[in-house]
N, CA and C atoms of all chains as a GROMACS GRO file, in nm:
protein
  603
    1MET      N    1  -0.926   2.654  -0.147
    1MET     CA    2  -0.915   2.746  -0.271
    1MET      C    3  -0.846   2.683  -0.392
    2ALA      N    4  -0.909   2.716  -0.516
    2ALA     CA    5  -0.864   2.646  -0.631
    2ALA      C    6  -0.793   2.731  -0.737
    3GLY      N    7  -0.721   2.681  -0.809
    3GLY     CA    8  -0.665   2.731  -0.902
    3GLY      C    9  -0.520   2.769  -0.914
    4PHE      N   10  -0.479   2.783  -0.791
    4PHE     CA   11  -0.338   2.833  -0.750
    4PHE      C   12  -0.219   2.723  -0.802
    5PRO      N   13  -0.106   2.764  -0.849
    5PRO     CA   14  -0.012   2.671  -0.896
    5PRO      C   15   0.032   2.576  -0.786
    6ARG      N   16   0.010   2.454  -0.840
    6ARG     CA   17   0.008   2.330  -0.736
    6ARG      C   18   0.170   2.324  -0.691
    7HIS      N   19   0.273   2.380  -0.762
    7HIS     CA   20   0.405   2.341  -0.720
    7HIS      C   21   0.462   2.474  -0.598
    8TRP      N   22   0.354   2.549  -0.590
    8TRP     CA   23   0.409   2.658  -0.498
    8TRP      C   24   0.390   2.588  -0.348
    9ASP      N   25   0.497   2.641  -0.267
    9ASP     CA   26   0.506   2.589  -0.132
    9ASP      C   27   0.506   2.728  -0.057
   10PHE      N   28   0.395   2.706   0.053
   10PHE     CA   29   0.379   2.842   0.124
   10PHE      C   30   0.332   2.813   0.265
   11ASP      N   31   0.364   2.896   0.361
   11ASP     CA   32   0.319   2.874   0.508
   11ASP      C   33   0.193   2.928   0.543
   12GLU      N   34   0.156   3.033   0.472
   12GLU     CA   35   0.008   3.122   0.501
   12GLU      C   36  -0.048   3.148   0.374
   13VAL      N   37  -0.172   3.151   0.384
   13VAL     CA   38  -0.280   3.201   0.256
   13VAL      C   39  -0.353   3.331   0.299
   14TYR      N   40  -0.366   3.411   0.223
   14TYR     CA   41  -0.438   3.539   0.252
   14TYR      C   42  -0.508   3.550   0.125
   15ASP      N   43  -0.645   3.549   0.140
   15ASP     CA   44  -0.754   3.569   0.035
   15ASP      C   45  -0.804   3.713   0.046
   16SER      N   46  -0.790   3.825  -0.042
   16SER     CA   47  -0.851   3.938  -0.012
   16SER      C   48  -0.977   3.939  -0.113
   17PHE      N   49  -1.009   3.842  -0.185
   17PHE     CA   50  -1.132   3.831  -0.267
   17PHE      C   51  -1.122   3.946  -0.378
   18ASP      N   52  -1.204   4.022  -0.382
   18ASP     CA   53  -1.204   4.147  -0.485
   18ASP      C   54  -1.168   4.260  -0.433
   19ARG      N   55  -1.127   4.274  -0.309
   19ARG     CA   56  -1.081   4.401  -0.243
   19ARG      C   57  -0.944   4.455  -0.304
   20GLY      N   58  -0.930   4.587  -0.323
   20GLY     CA   59  -0.806   4.632  -0.372
   20GLY      C   60  -0.752   4.733  -0.307
   21CYS      N   61  -0.616   4.810  -0.362
   21CYS     CA   62  -0.568   4.934  -0.314
   21CYS      C   63  -0.574   4.933  -0.155
   22GLY      N   64  -0.581   5.044  -0.098
   22GLY     CA   65  -0.558   5.063   0.049
   22GLY      C   66  -0.639   4.979   0.150
   23ASP      N   67  -0.755   4.938   0.098
   23ASP     CA   68  -0.846   4.864   0.170
   23ASP      C   69  -0.789   4.716   0.187
   24PHE      N   70  -0.709   4.685   0.088
   24PHE     CA   71  -0.655   4.543   0.085
   24PHE      C   72  -0.512   4.565   0.155
   25ILE      N   73  -0.432   4.649   0.132
   25ILE     CA   74  -0.286   4.666   0.173
   25ILE      C   75  -0.291   4.687   0.301
   26ILE      N   76  -0.365   4.742   0.375
   26ILE     CA   77  -0.353   4.767   0.522
   26ILE      C   78  -0.398   4.640   0.597
   27ASP      N   79  -0.470   4.552   0.542
   27ASP     CA   80  -0.492   4.436   0.601
   27ASP      C   81  -0.397   4.331   0.593
   28LEU      N   82  -0.315   4.345   0.454
   28LEU     CA   83  -0.206   4.260   0.429
   28LEU      C   84  -0.090   4.286   0.513
   29LYS      N   85  -0.072   4.433   0.576
   29LYS     CA   86   0.031   4.469   0.667
   29LYS      C   87   0.010   4.365   0.801
   30ALA      N   88  -0.120   4.358   0.822
   30ALA     CA   89  -0.142   4.291   0.966
   30ALA      C   90  -0.111   4.118   0.956
   31VAL      N   91  -0.141   4.087   0.828
   31VAL     CA   92  -0.124   3.936   0.798
   31VAL      C   93   0.032   3.935   0.804
   32MET      N   94   0.104   3.993   0.739
   32MET     CA   95   0.260   3.996   0.745
   32MET      C   96   0.323   4.021   0.883
   33ALA      N   97   0.248   4.082   0.970
   33ALA     CA   98   0.316   4.118   1.098
   33ALA      C   99   0.304   3.997   1.167
   34ASP      N  100   0.205   3.910   1.158
   34ASP     CA  101   0.188   3.779   1.242
   34ASP      C  102   0.269   3.661   1.177
   35LEU      N  103   0.327   3.680   1.091
   35LEU     CA  104   0.443   3.590   1.008
   35LEU      C  105   0.583   3.607   1.064
   36ALA      N  106   0.661   3.497   1.075
   36ALA     CA  107   0.785   3.493   1.119
   36ALA      C  108   0.885   3.544   0.988
   37ALA      N  109   0.984   3.594   1.011
   37ALA     CA  110   1.074   3.629   0.899
   37ALA      C  111   1.115   3.522   0.800
   38GLY      N  112   1.096   3.542   0.687
   38GLY     CA  113   1.132   3.439   0.579
   38GLY      C  114   1.000   3.357   0.567
   39ALA      N  115   0.894   3.363   0.613
   39ALA     CA  116   0.783   3.288   0.594
   39ALA      C  117   0.714   3.329   0.456
   40VAL      N  118   0.652   3.229   0.396
   40VAL     CA  119   0.617   3.249   0.278
   40VAL      C  120   0.446   3.260   0.256
   41VAL      N  121   0.411   3.364   0.203
   41VAL     CA  122   0.242   3.374   0.201
   41VAL      C  123   0.192   3.366   0.063
   42MET      N  124   0.099   3.310   0.030
   42MET     CA  125   0.043   3.289  -0.101
   42MET      C  126  -0.102   3.384  -0.078
   43ILE      N  127  -0.087   3.491  -0.178
   43ILE     CA  128  -0.194   3.602  -0.164
   43ILE      C  129  -0.270   3.567  -0.285
   44ALA      N  130  -0.410   3.580  -0.256
   44ALA     CA  131  -0.514   3.578  -0.379
   44ALA      C  132  -0.568   3.714  -0.375
   45SER      N  133  -0.580   3.767  -0.496
   45SER     CA  134  -0.644   3.911  -0.511
   45SER      C  135  -0.691   3.910  -0.636
   46ARG      N  136  -0.819   3.928  -0.662
   46ARG     CA  137  -0.900   3.927  -0.783
   46ARG      C  138  -0.913   4.082  -0.831
   47ASP      N  139  -0.875   4.164  -0.760
   47ASP     CA  140  -0.882   4.319  -0.797
   47ASP      C  141  -0.798   4.327  -0.910
   48ALA      N  142  -0.852   4.418  -1.015
   48ALA     CA  143  -0.779   4.438  -1.160
   48ALA      C  144  -0.661   4.482  -1.134
   49GLY      N  145  -0.631   4.552  -1.018
   49GLY     CA  146  -0.516   4.631  -1.017
   49GLY      C  147  -0.405   4.569  -0.941
   50ALA      N  148  -0.410   4.443  -0.881
   50ALA     CA  149  -0.349   4.359  -0.808
   50ALA      C  150  -0.218   4.321  -0.870
   51PRO      N  151  -0.206   4.292  -1.017
   51PRO     CA  152  -0.076   4.252  -1.056
   51PRO      C  153   0.020   4.380  -1.070
   52VAL      N  154  -0.002   4.506  -1.060
   52VAL     CA  155   0.064   4.618  -1.041
   52VAL      C  156   0.088   4.642  -0.900
   53GLU      N  157  -0.019   4.634  -0.814
   53GLU     CA  158  -0.020   4.696  -0.681
   53GLU      C  159   0.065   4.605  -0.579
   54ILE      N  160   0.047   4.467  -0.618
   54ILE     CA  161   0.141   4.377  -0.527
   54ILE      C  162   0.290   4.387  -0.535
   55PRO      N  163   0.337   4.379  -0.670
   55PRO     CA  164   0.492   4.426  -0.687
   55PRO      C  165   0.535   4.549  -0.624
   56ALA      N  166   0.450   4.658  -0.640
   56ALA     CA  167   0.502   4.796  -0.590
   56ALA      C  168   0.481   4.782  -0.429
   57TRP      N  169   0.392   4.725  -0.358
   57TRP     CA  170   0.387   4.699  -0.231
   57TRP      C  171   0.510   4.625  -0.169
   58CYS      N  172   0.569   4.516  -0.254
   58CYS     CA  173   0.668   4.439  -0.216
   58CYS      C  174   0.812   4.518  -0.244
   59ARG      N  175   0.809   4.617  -0.334
   59ARG     CA  176   0.932   4.711  -0.347
   59ARG      C  177   0.928   4.809  -0.231
   60LEU      N  178   0.812   4.850  -0.189
   60LEU     CA  179   0.828   4.963  -0.086
   60LEU      C  180   0.841   4.881   0.061
   61THR      N  181   0.800   4.763   0.086
   61THR     CA  182   0.824   4.706   0.221
   61THR      C  183   0.945   4.616   0.222
   62GLY      N  184   1.006   4.580   0.116
   62GLY     CA  185   1.114   4.487   0.133
   62GLY      C  186   1.089   4.349   0.128
   63HIS      N  187   0.946   4.297   0.122
   63HIS     CA  188   0.900   4.177   0.104
   63HIS      C  189   0.955   4.118  -0.043
   64ARG      N  190   0.947   4.000  -0.056
   64ARG     CA  191   1.005   3.954  -0.194
   64ARG      C  192   0.888   3.889  -0.248
   65LEU      N  193   0.867   3.930  -0.388
   65LEU     CA  194   0.772   3.855  -0.490
   65LEU      C  195   0.847   3.743  -0.542
   66LEU      N  196   0.811   3.634  -0.501
   66LEU     CA  197   0.877   3.515  -0.556
   66LEU      C  198   0.818   3.454  -0.685
   67ASP      N  199   0.681   3.501  -0.703
   67ASP     CA  200   0.617   3.438  -0.831
   67ASP      C  201   0.494   3.508  -0.831
   68ALA      N  202   0.435   3.520  -0.947
   68ALA     CA  203   0.297   3.584  -0.976
   68ALA      C  204   0.217   3.509  -1.071
   69GLN      N  205   0.118   3.475  -1.061
   69GLN     CA  206   0.041   3.431  -1.154
   69GLN      C  207  -0.119   3.446  -1.125
   70PRO      N  208  -0.137   3.595  -1.148
   70PRO     CA  209  -0.275   3.642  -1.110
   70PRO      C  210  -0.380   3.558  -1.157
   71PRO      N  211  -0.462   3.533  -1.042
   71PRO     CA  212  -0.497   3.631  -0.930
   71PRO      C  213  -0.422   3.572  -0.797
   72PHE      N  214  -0.304   3.483  -0.829
   72PHE     CA  215  -0.220   3.440  -0.720
   72PHE      C  216  -0.077   3.512  -0.699
   73PHE      N  217  -0.034   3.537  -0.603
   73PHE     CA  218   0.099   3.591  -0.591
   73PHE      C  219   0.182   3.524  -0.454
   74LEU      N  220   0.301   3.482  -0.482
   74LEU     CA  221   0.366   3.413  -0.374
   74LEU      C  222   0.478   3.507  -0.325
   75VAL      N  223   0.476   3.537  -0.185
   75VAL     CA  224   0.562   3.660  -0.146
   75VAL      C  225   0.632   3.584  -0.015
   76ARG      N  226   0.763   3.614  -0.020
   76ARG     CA  227   0.840   3.582   0.124
   76ARG      C  228   0.859   3.702   0.204
   77LYS      N  229   0.823   3.697   0.331
   77LYS     CA  230   0.836   3.798   0.435
   77LYS      C  231   0.987   3.834   0.442
   78ARG      N  232   1.016   3.981   0.451
   78ARG     CA  233   1.162   4.030   0.460
   78ARG      C  234   1.209   3.973   0.592
   79ASP      N  235   1.351   3.956   0.596
   79ASP     CA  236   1.429   3.905   0.701
   79ASP      C  237   1.409   3.985   0.842
   80ALA      N  238   1.412   4.116   0.823
   80ALA     CA  239   1.415   4.217   0.945
   80ALA      C  240   1.304   4.293   0.948
   81MET      N  241   1.461   5.666  -0.057
   81MET     CA  242   1.307   5.672  -0.045
   81MET      C  243   1.259   5.719   0.094
   82SER      N  244   1.169   5.807   0.083
   82SER     CA  245   1.106   5.861   0.204
   82SER      C  246   1.046   5.772   0.284
   83ASN      N  247   1.047   5.757   0.411
   83ASN     CA  248   0.962   5.656   0.491
   83ASN      C  249   0.841   5.736   0.550
   84THR      N  250   0.808   5.860   0.505
   84THR     CA  251   0.684   5.913   0.543
   84THR      C  252   0.605   5.956   0.419
   85PHE      N  253   0.457   5.978   0.470
   85PHE     CA  254   0.393   6.002   0.347
   85PHE      C  255   0.259   6.108   0.406
   86CYS      N  256   0.218   6.184   0.314
   86CYS     CA  257   0.113   6.266   0.352
   86CYS      C  258   0.008   6.272   0.239
   87VAL      N  259  -0.102   6.283   0.300
   87VAL     CA  260  -0.247   6.278   0.218
   87VAL      C  261  -0.316   6.415   0.252
   88THR      N  262  -0.337   6.508   0.167
   88THR     CA  263  -0.435   6.603   0.216
   88THR      C  264  -0.575   6.587   0.145
   89ILE      N  265  -0.685   6.639   0.228
   89ILE     CA  266  -0.814   6.603   0.190
   89ILE      C  267  -0.874   6.742   0.200
   90SER      N  268  -0.947   6.794   0.113
   90SER     CA  269  -1.011   6.932   0.125
   90SER      C  270  -1.169   6.918   0.100
   91GLU      N  271  -1.206   6.792   0.073
   91GLU     CA  272  -1.354   6.792   0.058
   91GLU      C  273  -1.399   6.656   0.132
   92CYS      N  274  -1.534   6.671   0.186
   92CYS     CA  275  -1.613   6.545   0.241
   92CYS      C  276  -1.732   6.564   0.207
   93LYS      N  277  -1.803   6.663   0.261
   93LYS     CA  278  -1.957   6.673   0.246
   93LYS      C  279  -1.987   6.704   0.110
   94THR      N  280  -1.884   6.784   0.036
   94THR     CA  281  -1.893   6.823  -0.094
   94THR      C  282  -1.875   6.722  -0.189
   95ASN      N  283  -1.777   6.632  -0.146
   95ASN     CA  284  -1.735   6.517  -0.229
   95ASN      C  285  -1.704   6.399  -0.162
   96GLY      N  286  -1.774   6.313  -0.120
   96GLY     CA  287  -1.738   6.215  -0.046
   96GLY      C  288  -1.656   6.109  -0.112
   97ASP      N  289  -1.664   6.115  -0.224
   97ASP     CA  290  -1.567   6.018  -0.322
   97ASP      C  291  -1.435   6.056  -0.294
   98LYS      N  292  -1.401   6.206  -0.278
   98LYS     CA  293  -1.268   6.246  -0.272
   98LYS      C  294  -1.208   6.204  -0.127
   99ALA      N  295  -1.308   6.216  -0.025
   99ALA     CA  296  -1.272   6.200   0.101
   99ALA      C  297  -1.231   6.042   0.129
  100THR      N  298  -1.320   5.959   0.069
  100THR     CA  299  -1.302   5.825   0.069
  100THR      C  300  -1.166   5.775   0.011
  101LEU      N  301  -1.143   5.827  -0.112
  101LEU     CA  302  -1.030   5.779  -0.184
  101LEU      C  303  -0.921   5.844  -0.111
  102GLY      N  304  -0.905   5.949  -0.059
  102GLY     CA  305  -0.794   6.009   0.011
  102GLY      C  306  -0.753   5.888   0.133
  103PHE      N  307  -0.858   5.853   0.214
  103PHE     CA  308  -0.824   5.750   0.300
  103PHE      C  309  -0.793   5.622   0.276
  104VAL      N  310  -0.844   5.584   0.152
  104VAL     CA  311  -0.780   5.468   0.104
  104VAL      C  312  -0.652   5.464   0.050
  105VAL      N  313  -0.604   5.573   0.002
  105VAL     CA  314  -0.476   5.588  -0.054
  105VAL      C  315  -0.383   5.601   0.089
  106ALA      N  316  -0.438   5.660   0.187
  106ALA     CA  317  -0.370   5.672   0.322
  106ALA      C  318  -0.337   5.548   0.376
  107ASN      N  319  -0.448   5.461   0.381
  107ASN     CA  320  -0.435   5.310   0.419
  107ASN      C  321  -0.313   5.237   0.338
  108ALA      N  322  -0.326   5.259   0.218
  108ALA     CA  323  -0.217   5.187   0.135
  108ALA      C  324  -0.091   5.231   0.169
  109ALA      N  325  -0.053   5.361   0.203
  109ALA     CA  326   0.068   5.424   0.229
  109ALA      C  327   0.106   5.350   0.388
  110LEU      N  328  -0.003   5.337   0.467
  110LEU     CA  329   0.034   5.311   0.607
  110LEU      C  330   0.055   5.139   0.586
  111GLY      N  331  -0.007   5.084   0.505
  111GLY     CA  332   0.013   4.934   0.466
  111GLY      C  333   0.137   4.917   0.416
  112SER      N  334   0.193   5.032   0.359
  112SER     CA  335   0.338   4.995   0.283
  112SER      C  336   0.440   5.055   0.363
  113ASP      N  337   0.416   5.042   0.498
  113ASP     CA  338   0.530   5.076   0.591
  113ASP      C  339   0.564   5.224   0.608
  114LYS      N  340   0.479   5.306   0.548
  114LYS     CA  341   0.518   5.457   0.562
  114LYS      C  342   0.446   5.522   0.681
  115ASP      N  343   0.526   5.595   0.751
  115ASP     CA  344   0.477   5.663   0.862
  115ASP      C  345   0.385   5.779   0.790
  116THR      N  346   0.246   5.776   0.809
  116THR     CA  347   0.149   5.869   0.718
  116THR      C  348   0.068   5.952   0.809
  117MET      N  349   0.050   6.062   0.735
  117MET     CA  350  -0.031   6.157   0.803
  117MET      C  351  -0.146   6.216   0.702
  118VAL      N  352  -0.245   6.229   0.741
  118VAL     CA  353  -0.363   6.291   0.678
  118VAL      C  354  -0.379   6.431   0.740
  119PHE      N  355  -0.384   6.532   0.646
  119PHE     CA  356  -0.420   6.668   0.668
  119PHE      C  357  -0.548   6.697   0.615
  120LEU      N  358  -0.651   6.730   0.708
  120LEU     CA  359  -0.787   6.755   0.660
  120LEU      C  360  -0.801   6.933   0.661
  121SER      N  361  -0.841   6.969   0.560
  121SER     CA  362  -0.866   7.119   0.559
  121SER      C  363  -0.994   7.152   0.481
  122ALA      N  364  -1.034   7.277   0.490
  122ALA     CA  365  -1.163   7.326   0.424
  122ALA      C  366  -1.268   7.225   0.459
  123ASP      N  367  -1.355   7.189   0.374
  123ASP     CA  368  -1.479   7.101   0.386
  123ASP      C  369  -1.425   6.945   0.429
  124GLY      N  370  -1.302   6.924   0.405
  124GLY     CA  371  -1.227   6.781   0.430
  124GLY      C  372  -1.242   6.754   0.601
  125VAL      N  373  -1.244   6.866   0.678
  125VAL     CA  374  -1.260   6.862   0.822
  125VAL      C  375  -1.362   6.766   0.872
  126TRP      N  376  -1.483   6.768   0.798
  126TRP     CA  377  -1.586   6.688   0.834
  126TRP      C  378  -1.550   6.541   0.848
  127ALA      N  379  -1.456   6.479   0.777
  127ALA     CA  380  -1.412   6.351   0.781
  127ALA      C  381  -1.357   6.304   0.923
  128ALA      N  382  -1.335   6.399   0.984
  128ALA     CA  383  -1.274   6.354   1.136
  128ALA      C  384  -1.365   6.409   1.251
  129VAL      N  385  -1.501   6.449   1.194
  129VAL     CA  386  -1.622   6.490   1.314
  129VAL      C  387  -1.701   6.377   1.341
  130GLN      N  388  -1.696   6.336   1.463
  130GLN     CA  389  -1.801   6.225   1.505
  130GLN      C  390  -1.933   6.253   1.455
  131GLY      N  391  -2.015   6.140   1.417
  131GLY     CA  392  -2.157   6.167   1.358
  131GLY      C  393  -2.166   6.222   1.225
  132GLU      N  394  -2.055   6.278   1.170
  132GLU     CA  395  -2.060   6.328   1.055
  132GLU      C  396  -1.971   6.240   0.959
  133VAL      N  397  -1.865   6.183   0.995
  133VAL     CA  398  -1.800   6.072   0.906
  133VAL      C  399  -1.884   5.958   0.887
  134ASP      N  400  -1.966   5.922   0.982
  134ASP     CA  401  -2.071   5.827   0.960
  134ASP      C  402  -2.170   5.828   0.838
  135LYS      N  403  -2.174   5.956   0.798
  135LYS     CA  404  -2.271   5.994   0.689
  135LYS      C  405  -2.230   5.964   0.535
  136ILE      N  406  -2.093   5.931   0.526
  136ILE     CA  407  -2.029   5.915   0.410
  136ILE      C  408  -2.007   5.790   0.366
  137ASN      N  409  -2.060   5.726   0.269
  137ASN     CA  410  -2.078   5.570   0.233
  137ASN      C  411  -2.082   5.575   0.071
  138GLU      N  412  -1.982   5.570   0.006
  138GLU     CA  413  -1.979   5.573  -0.138
  138GLU      C  414  -2.025   5.440  -0.203
  139GLY      N  415  -2.030   5.332  -0.121
  139GLY     CA  416  -2.068   5.201  -0.179
  139GLY      C  417  -1.972   5.127  -0.225
  140GLU      N  418  -2.006   5.006  -0.272
  140GLU     CA  419  -1.913   4.934  -0.340
  140GLU      C  420  -1.816   4.992  -0.460
  141PRO      N  421  -1.702   4.970  -0.463
  141PRO     CA  422  -1.618   4.877  -0.403
  141PRO      C  423  -1.548   4.925  -0.257
  142PHE      N  424  -1.614   5.037  -0.214
  142PHE     CA  425  -1.544   5.119  -0.111
  142PHE      C  426  -1.602   5.095   0.024
  143ALA      N  427  -1.524   5.080   0.147
  143ALA     CA  428  -1.573   5.078   0.252
  143ALA      C  429  -1.641   5.188   0.303
  144PRO      N  430  -1.734   5.214   0.402
  144PRO     CA  431  -1.773   5.330   0.450
  144PRO      C  432  -1.650   5.411   0.503
  145LEU      N  433  -1.670   5.534   0.495
  145LEU     CA  434  -1.562   5.635   0.538
  145LEU      C  435  -1.519   5.626   0.684
  146LYS      N  436  -1.615   5.584   0.759
  146LYS     CA  437  -1.582   5.578   0.904
  146LYS      C  438  -1.488   5.442   0.928
  147GLU      N  439  -1.517   5.338   0.842
  147GLU     CA  440  -1.447   5.235   0.865
  147GLU      C  441  -1.303   5.248   0.839
  148LEU      N  442  -1.295   5.340   0.724
  148LEU     CA  443  -1.163   5.361   0.658
  148LEU      C  444  -1.079   5.446   0.744
  149VAL      N  445  -1.147   5.533   0.817
  149VAL     CA  446  -1.066   5.612   0.914
  149VAL      C  447  -1.029   5.551   1.032
  150GLU      N  448  -1.133   5.457   1.080
  150GLU     CA  449  -1.080   5.376   1.203
  150GLU      C  450  -0.971   5.298   1.163
  151LYS      N  451  -0.957   5.250   1.068
  151LYS     CA  452  -0.864   5.142   1.028
  151LYS      C  453  -0.735   5.212   1.008
  152PHE      N  454  -0.741   5.342   0.965
  152PHE     CA  455  -0.608   5.447   0.970
  152PHE      C  456  -0.552   5.457   1.102
  153THR      N  457  -0.642   5.515   1.187
  153THR     CA  458  -0.604   5.541   1.324
  153THR      C  459  -0.569   5.428   1.405
  154ASN      N  460  -0.639   5.325   1.378
  154ASN     CA  461  -0.601   5.200   1.484
  154ASN      C  462  -0.460   5.124   1.422
  155ASN      N  463  -0.418   5.177   1.307
  155ASN     CA  464  -0.310   5.116   1.269
  155ASN      C  465  -0.165   5.234   1.288
  156GLY      N  466  -0.194   5.324   1.353
  156GLY     CA  467  -0.115   5.415   1.387
  156GLY      C  468  -0.098   5.539   1.301
  157GLY      N  469  -0.187   5.573   1.220
  157GLY     CA  470  -0.203   5.681   1.132
  157GLY      C  471  -0.242   5.801   1.199
  158LYS      N  472  -0.174   5.915   1.160
  158LYS     CA  473  -0.200   6.033   1.214
  158LYS      C  474  -0.290   6.129   1.132
  159ILE      N  475  -0.409   6.192   1.224
  159ILE     CA  476  -0.479   6.274   1.151
  159ILE      C  477  -0.471   6.422   1.206
  160LEU      N  478  -0.434   6.522   1.125
  160LEU     CA  479  -0.425   6.643   1.180
  160LEU      C  480  -0.541   6.738   1.094
  161VAL      N  481  -0.604   6.814   1.173
  161VAL     CA  482  -0.733   6.887   1.124
  161VAL      C  483  -0.710   7.042   1.127
  162CYS      N  484  -0.713   7.103   1.036
  162CYS     CA  485  -0.679   7.256   1.026
  162CYS      C  486  -0.767   7.320   1.126
  163SER      N  487  -0.703   7.371   1.224
  163SER     CA  488  -0.788   7.450   1.327
  163SER      C  489  -0.857   7.581   1.282
  164PRO      N  490  -0.817   7.663   1.193
  164PRO     CA  491  -0.912   7.763   1.150
  164PRO      C  492  -1.023   7.711   1.079
  165CYS      N  493  -0.997   7.607   0.997
  165CYS     CA  494  -1.107   7.540   0.906
  165CYS      C  495  -1.227   7.490   1.025
  166MET      N  496  -1.199   7.427   1.133
  166MET     CA  497  -1.273   7.399   1.205
  166MET      C  498  -1.344   7.507   1.299
  167LYS      N  499  -1.273   7.620   1.322
  167LYS     CA  500  -1.328   7.734   1.388
  167LYS      C  501  -1.424   7.796   1.285
  168LYS      N  502  -1.404   7.817   1.168
  168LYS     CA  503  -1.512   7.858   1.072
  168LYS      C  504  -1.646   7.788   1.070
  169ARG      N  505  -1.614   7.658   1.100
  169ARG     CA  506  -1.743   7.576   1.093
  169ARG      C  507  -1.813   7.559   1.238
  170GLY      N  508  -1.756   7.617   1.323
  170GLY     CA  509  -1.800   7.614   1.472
  170GLY      C  510  -1.766   7.494   1.529
  171LEU      N  511  -1.671   7.409   1.494
  171LEU     CA  512  -1.620   7.267   1.550
  171LEU      C  513  -1.520   7.288   1.665
  172THR      N  514  -1.530   7.205   1.764
  172THR     CA  515  -1.442   7.217   1.879
  172THR      C  516  -1.363   7.062   1.880
  173GLU      N  517  -1.254   7.082   1.961
  173GLU     CA  518  -1.176   6.929   1.943
  173GLU      C  519  -1.241   6.819   2.005
  174ASP      N  520  -1.357   6.854   2.095
  174ASP     CA  521  -1.424   6.744   2.158
  174ASP      C  522  -1.506   6.651   2.057
  175ARG      N  523  -1.528   6.731   1.921
  175ARG     CA  524  -1.615   6.660   1.841
  175ARG      C  525  -1.534   6.580   1.740
  176LEU      N  526  -1.416   6.584   1.757
  176LEU     CA  527  -1.308   6.506   1.672
  176LEU      C  528  -1.308   6.351   1.681
  177VAL      N  529  -1.299   6.257   1.597
  177VAL     CA  530  -1.288   6.129   1.616
  177VAL      C  531  -1.160   6.084   1.699
  178THR      N  532  -1.144   5.993   1.752
  178THR     CA  533  -1.031   5.942   1.836
  178THR      C  534  -0.907   5.938   1.736
  179GLY      N  535  -0.786   6.000   1.796
  179GLY     CA  536  -0.678   6.000   1.695
  179GLY      C  537  -0.662   6.130   1.614
  180ALA      N  538  -0.764   6.197   1.608
  180ALA     CA  539  -0.757   6.330   1.533
  180ALA      C  540  -0.717   6.454   1.605
  181LYS      N  541  -0.634   6.543   1.560
  181LYS     CA  542  -0.633   6.644   1.668
  181LYS      C  543  -0.584   6.777   1.582
  182PRO      N  544  -0.657   6.905   1.614
  182PRO     CA  545  -0.638   7.027   1.555
  182PRO      C  546  -0.482   7.060   1.539
  183ALA      N  547  -0.452   7.127   1.436
  183ALA     CA  548  -0.332   7.179   1.394
  183ALA      C  549  -0.321   7.292   1.291
  184GLY      N  550  -0.227   7.372   1.300
  184GLY     CA  551  -0.223   7.473   1.202
  184GLY      C  552  -0.122   7.457   1.082
  185GLY      N  553  -0.109   7.531   0.990
  185GLY     CA  554  -0.048   7.513   0.853
  185GLY      C  555   0.112   7.457   0.888
  186ALA      N  556   0.165   7.529   0.995
  186ALA     CA  557   0.307   7.494   1.028
  186ALA      C  558   0.323   7.343   1.042
  187ALA      N  559   0.246   7.275   1.104
  187ALA     CA  560   0.256   7.128   1.129
  187ALA      C  561   0.263   7.050   0.991
  188LEU      N  562   0.178   7.091   0.883
  188LEU     CA  563   0.180   7.040   0.772
  188LEU      C  564   0.315   7.062   0.694
  189VAL      N  565   0.364   7.202   0.710
  189VAL     CA  566   0.486   7.238   0.639
  189VAL      C  567   0.591   7.176   0.674
  190GLU      N  568   0.579   7.165   0.825
  190GLU     CA  569   0.717   7.062   0.884
  190GLU      C  570   0.709   6.944   0.842
  191TRP      N  571   0.604   6.860   0.824
  191TRP     CA  572   0.583   6.727   0.778
  191TRP      C  573   0.646   6.722   0.630
  192LEU      N  574   0.612   6.815   0.552
  192LEU     CA  575   0.662   6.817   0.410
  192LEU      C  576   0.792   6.870   0.394
  193ALA      N  577   0.843   6.964   0.466
  193ALA     CA  578   0.954   7.012   0.456
  193ALA      C  579   1.087   6.904   0.490
  194ASN      N  580   1.024   6.809   0.589
  194ASN     CA  581   1.134   6.700   0.643
  194ASN      C  582   1.141   6.590   0.517
  195GLY      N  583   1.066   6.609   0.408
  195GLY     CA  584   1.090   6.534   0.300
  195GLY      C  585   0.980   6.442   0.269
  196SER      N  586   0.866   6.461   0.331
  196SER     CA  587   0.758   6.361   0.276
  196SER      C  588   0.686   6.411   0.156
  197PRO      N  589   0.675   6.283   0.073
  197PRO     CA  590   0.591   6.307  -0.042
  197PRO      C  591   0.426   6.339  -0.020
  198CYS      N  592   0.369   6.403  -0.092
  198CYS     CA  593   0.228   6.432  -0.069
  198CYS      C  594   0.128   6.425  -0.183
  199VAL      N  595   0.013   6.370  -0.160
  199VAL     CA  596  -0.097   6.350  -0.275
  199VAL      C  597  -0.213   6.440  -0.200
  200GLY      N  598  -0.286   6.525  -0.287
  200GLY     CA  599  -0.410   6.597  -0.247
  200GLY      C  600  -0.522   6.551  -0.312
  201TYR      N  601  -0.646   6.536  -0.223
  201TYR     CA  602  -0.764   6.508  -0.280
  201TYR      C  603  -0.869   6.610  -0.240
   0.00000   0.00000   0.00000
């Protein structure tokens, strides 16, 4: 995958391509479920709503948005 | 913040766009760790009927309704179907998709009265 910030450090990559809203979020939940607590995932989403959607999803779930440079988002899985 | 969420859907054959959007948002709620219930009433009951849900496909960027419904139930989402609305349409429980069950208005009222936010389509 090209274009993401090279200084980002992460354990997993999830590319949703241009899918957005619930179609994307329900799959993202499954991705996070497979990660260890504290693991960092780099999410790529080219949906126009992603810059609003992903921060909202983080606030709802307790995962931490570490950085955002759309279409790339760096998220740390919550501890518990 | 409430840990539950509700989506009511009252159209399907009459407006496949609304049924599709309802399940997209329900999947967003489920994916955001909300215990989520979809309540189907009026024409919306068709979204939980085997053979009928297959007929709704709004096209890109939306997945077919059947796929959205299956993703919802496979991830633990609840679907309640208005029982008098089923009866009016000659539908019986054996025609519902896996994970959907008939219910009356009290089940919806109980879910909401316990503090669940709700959005309607």
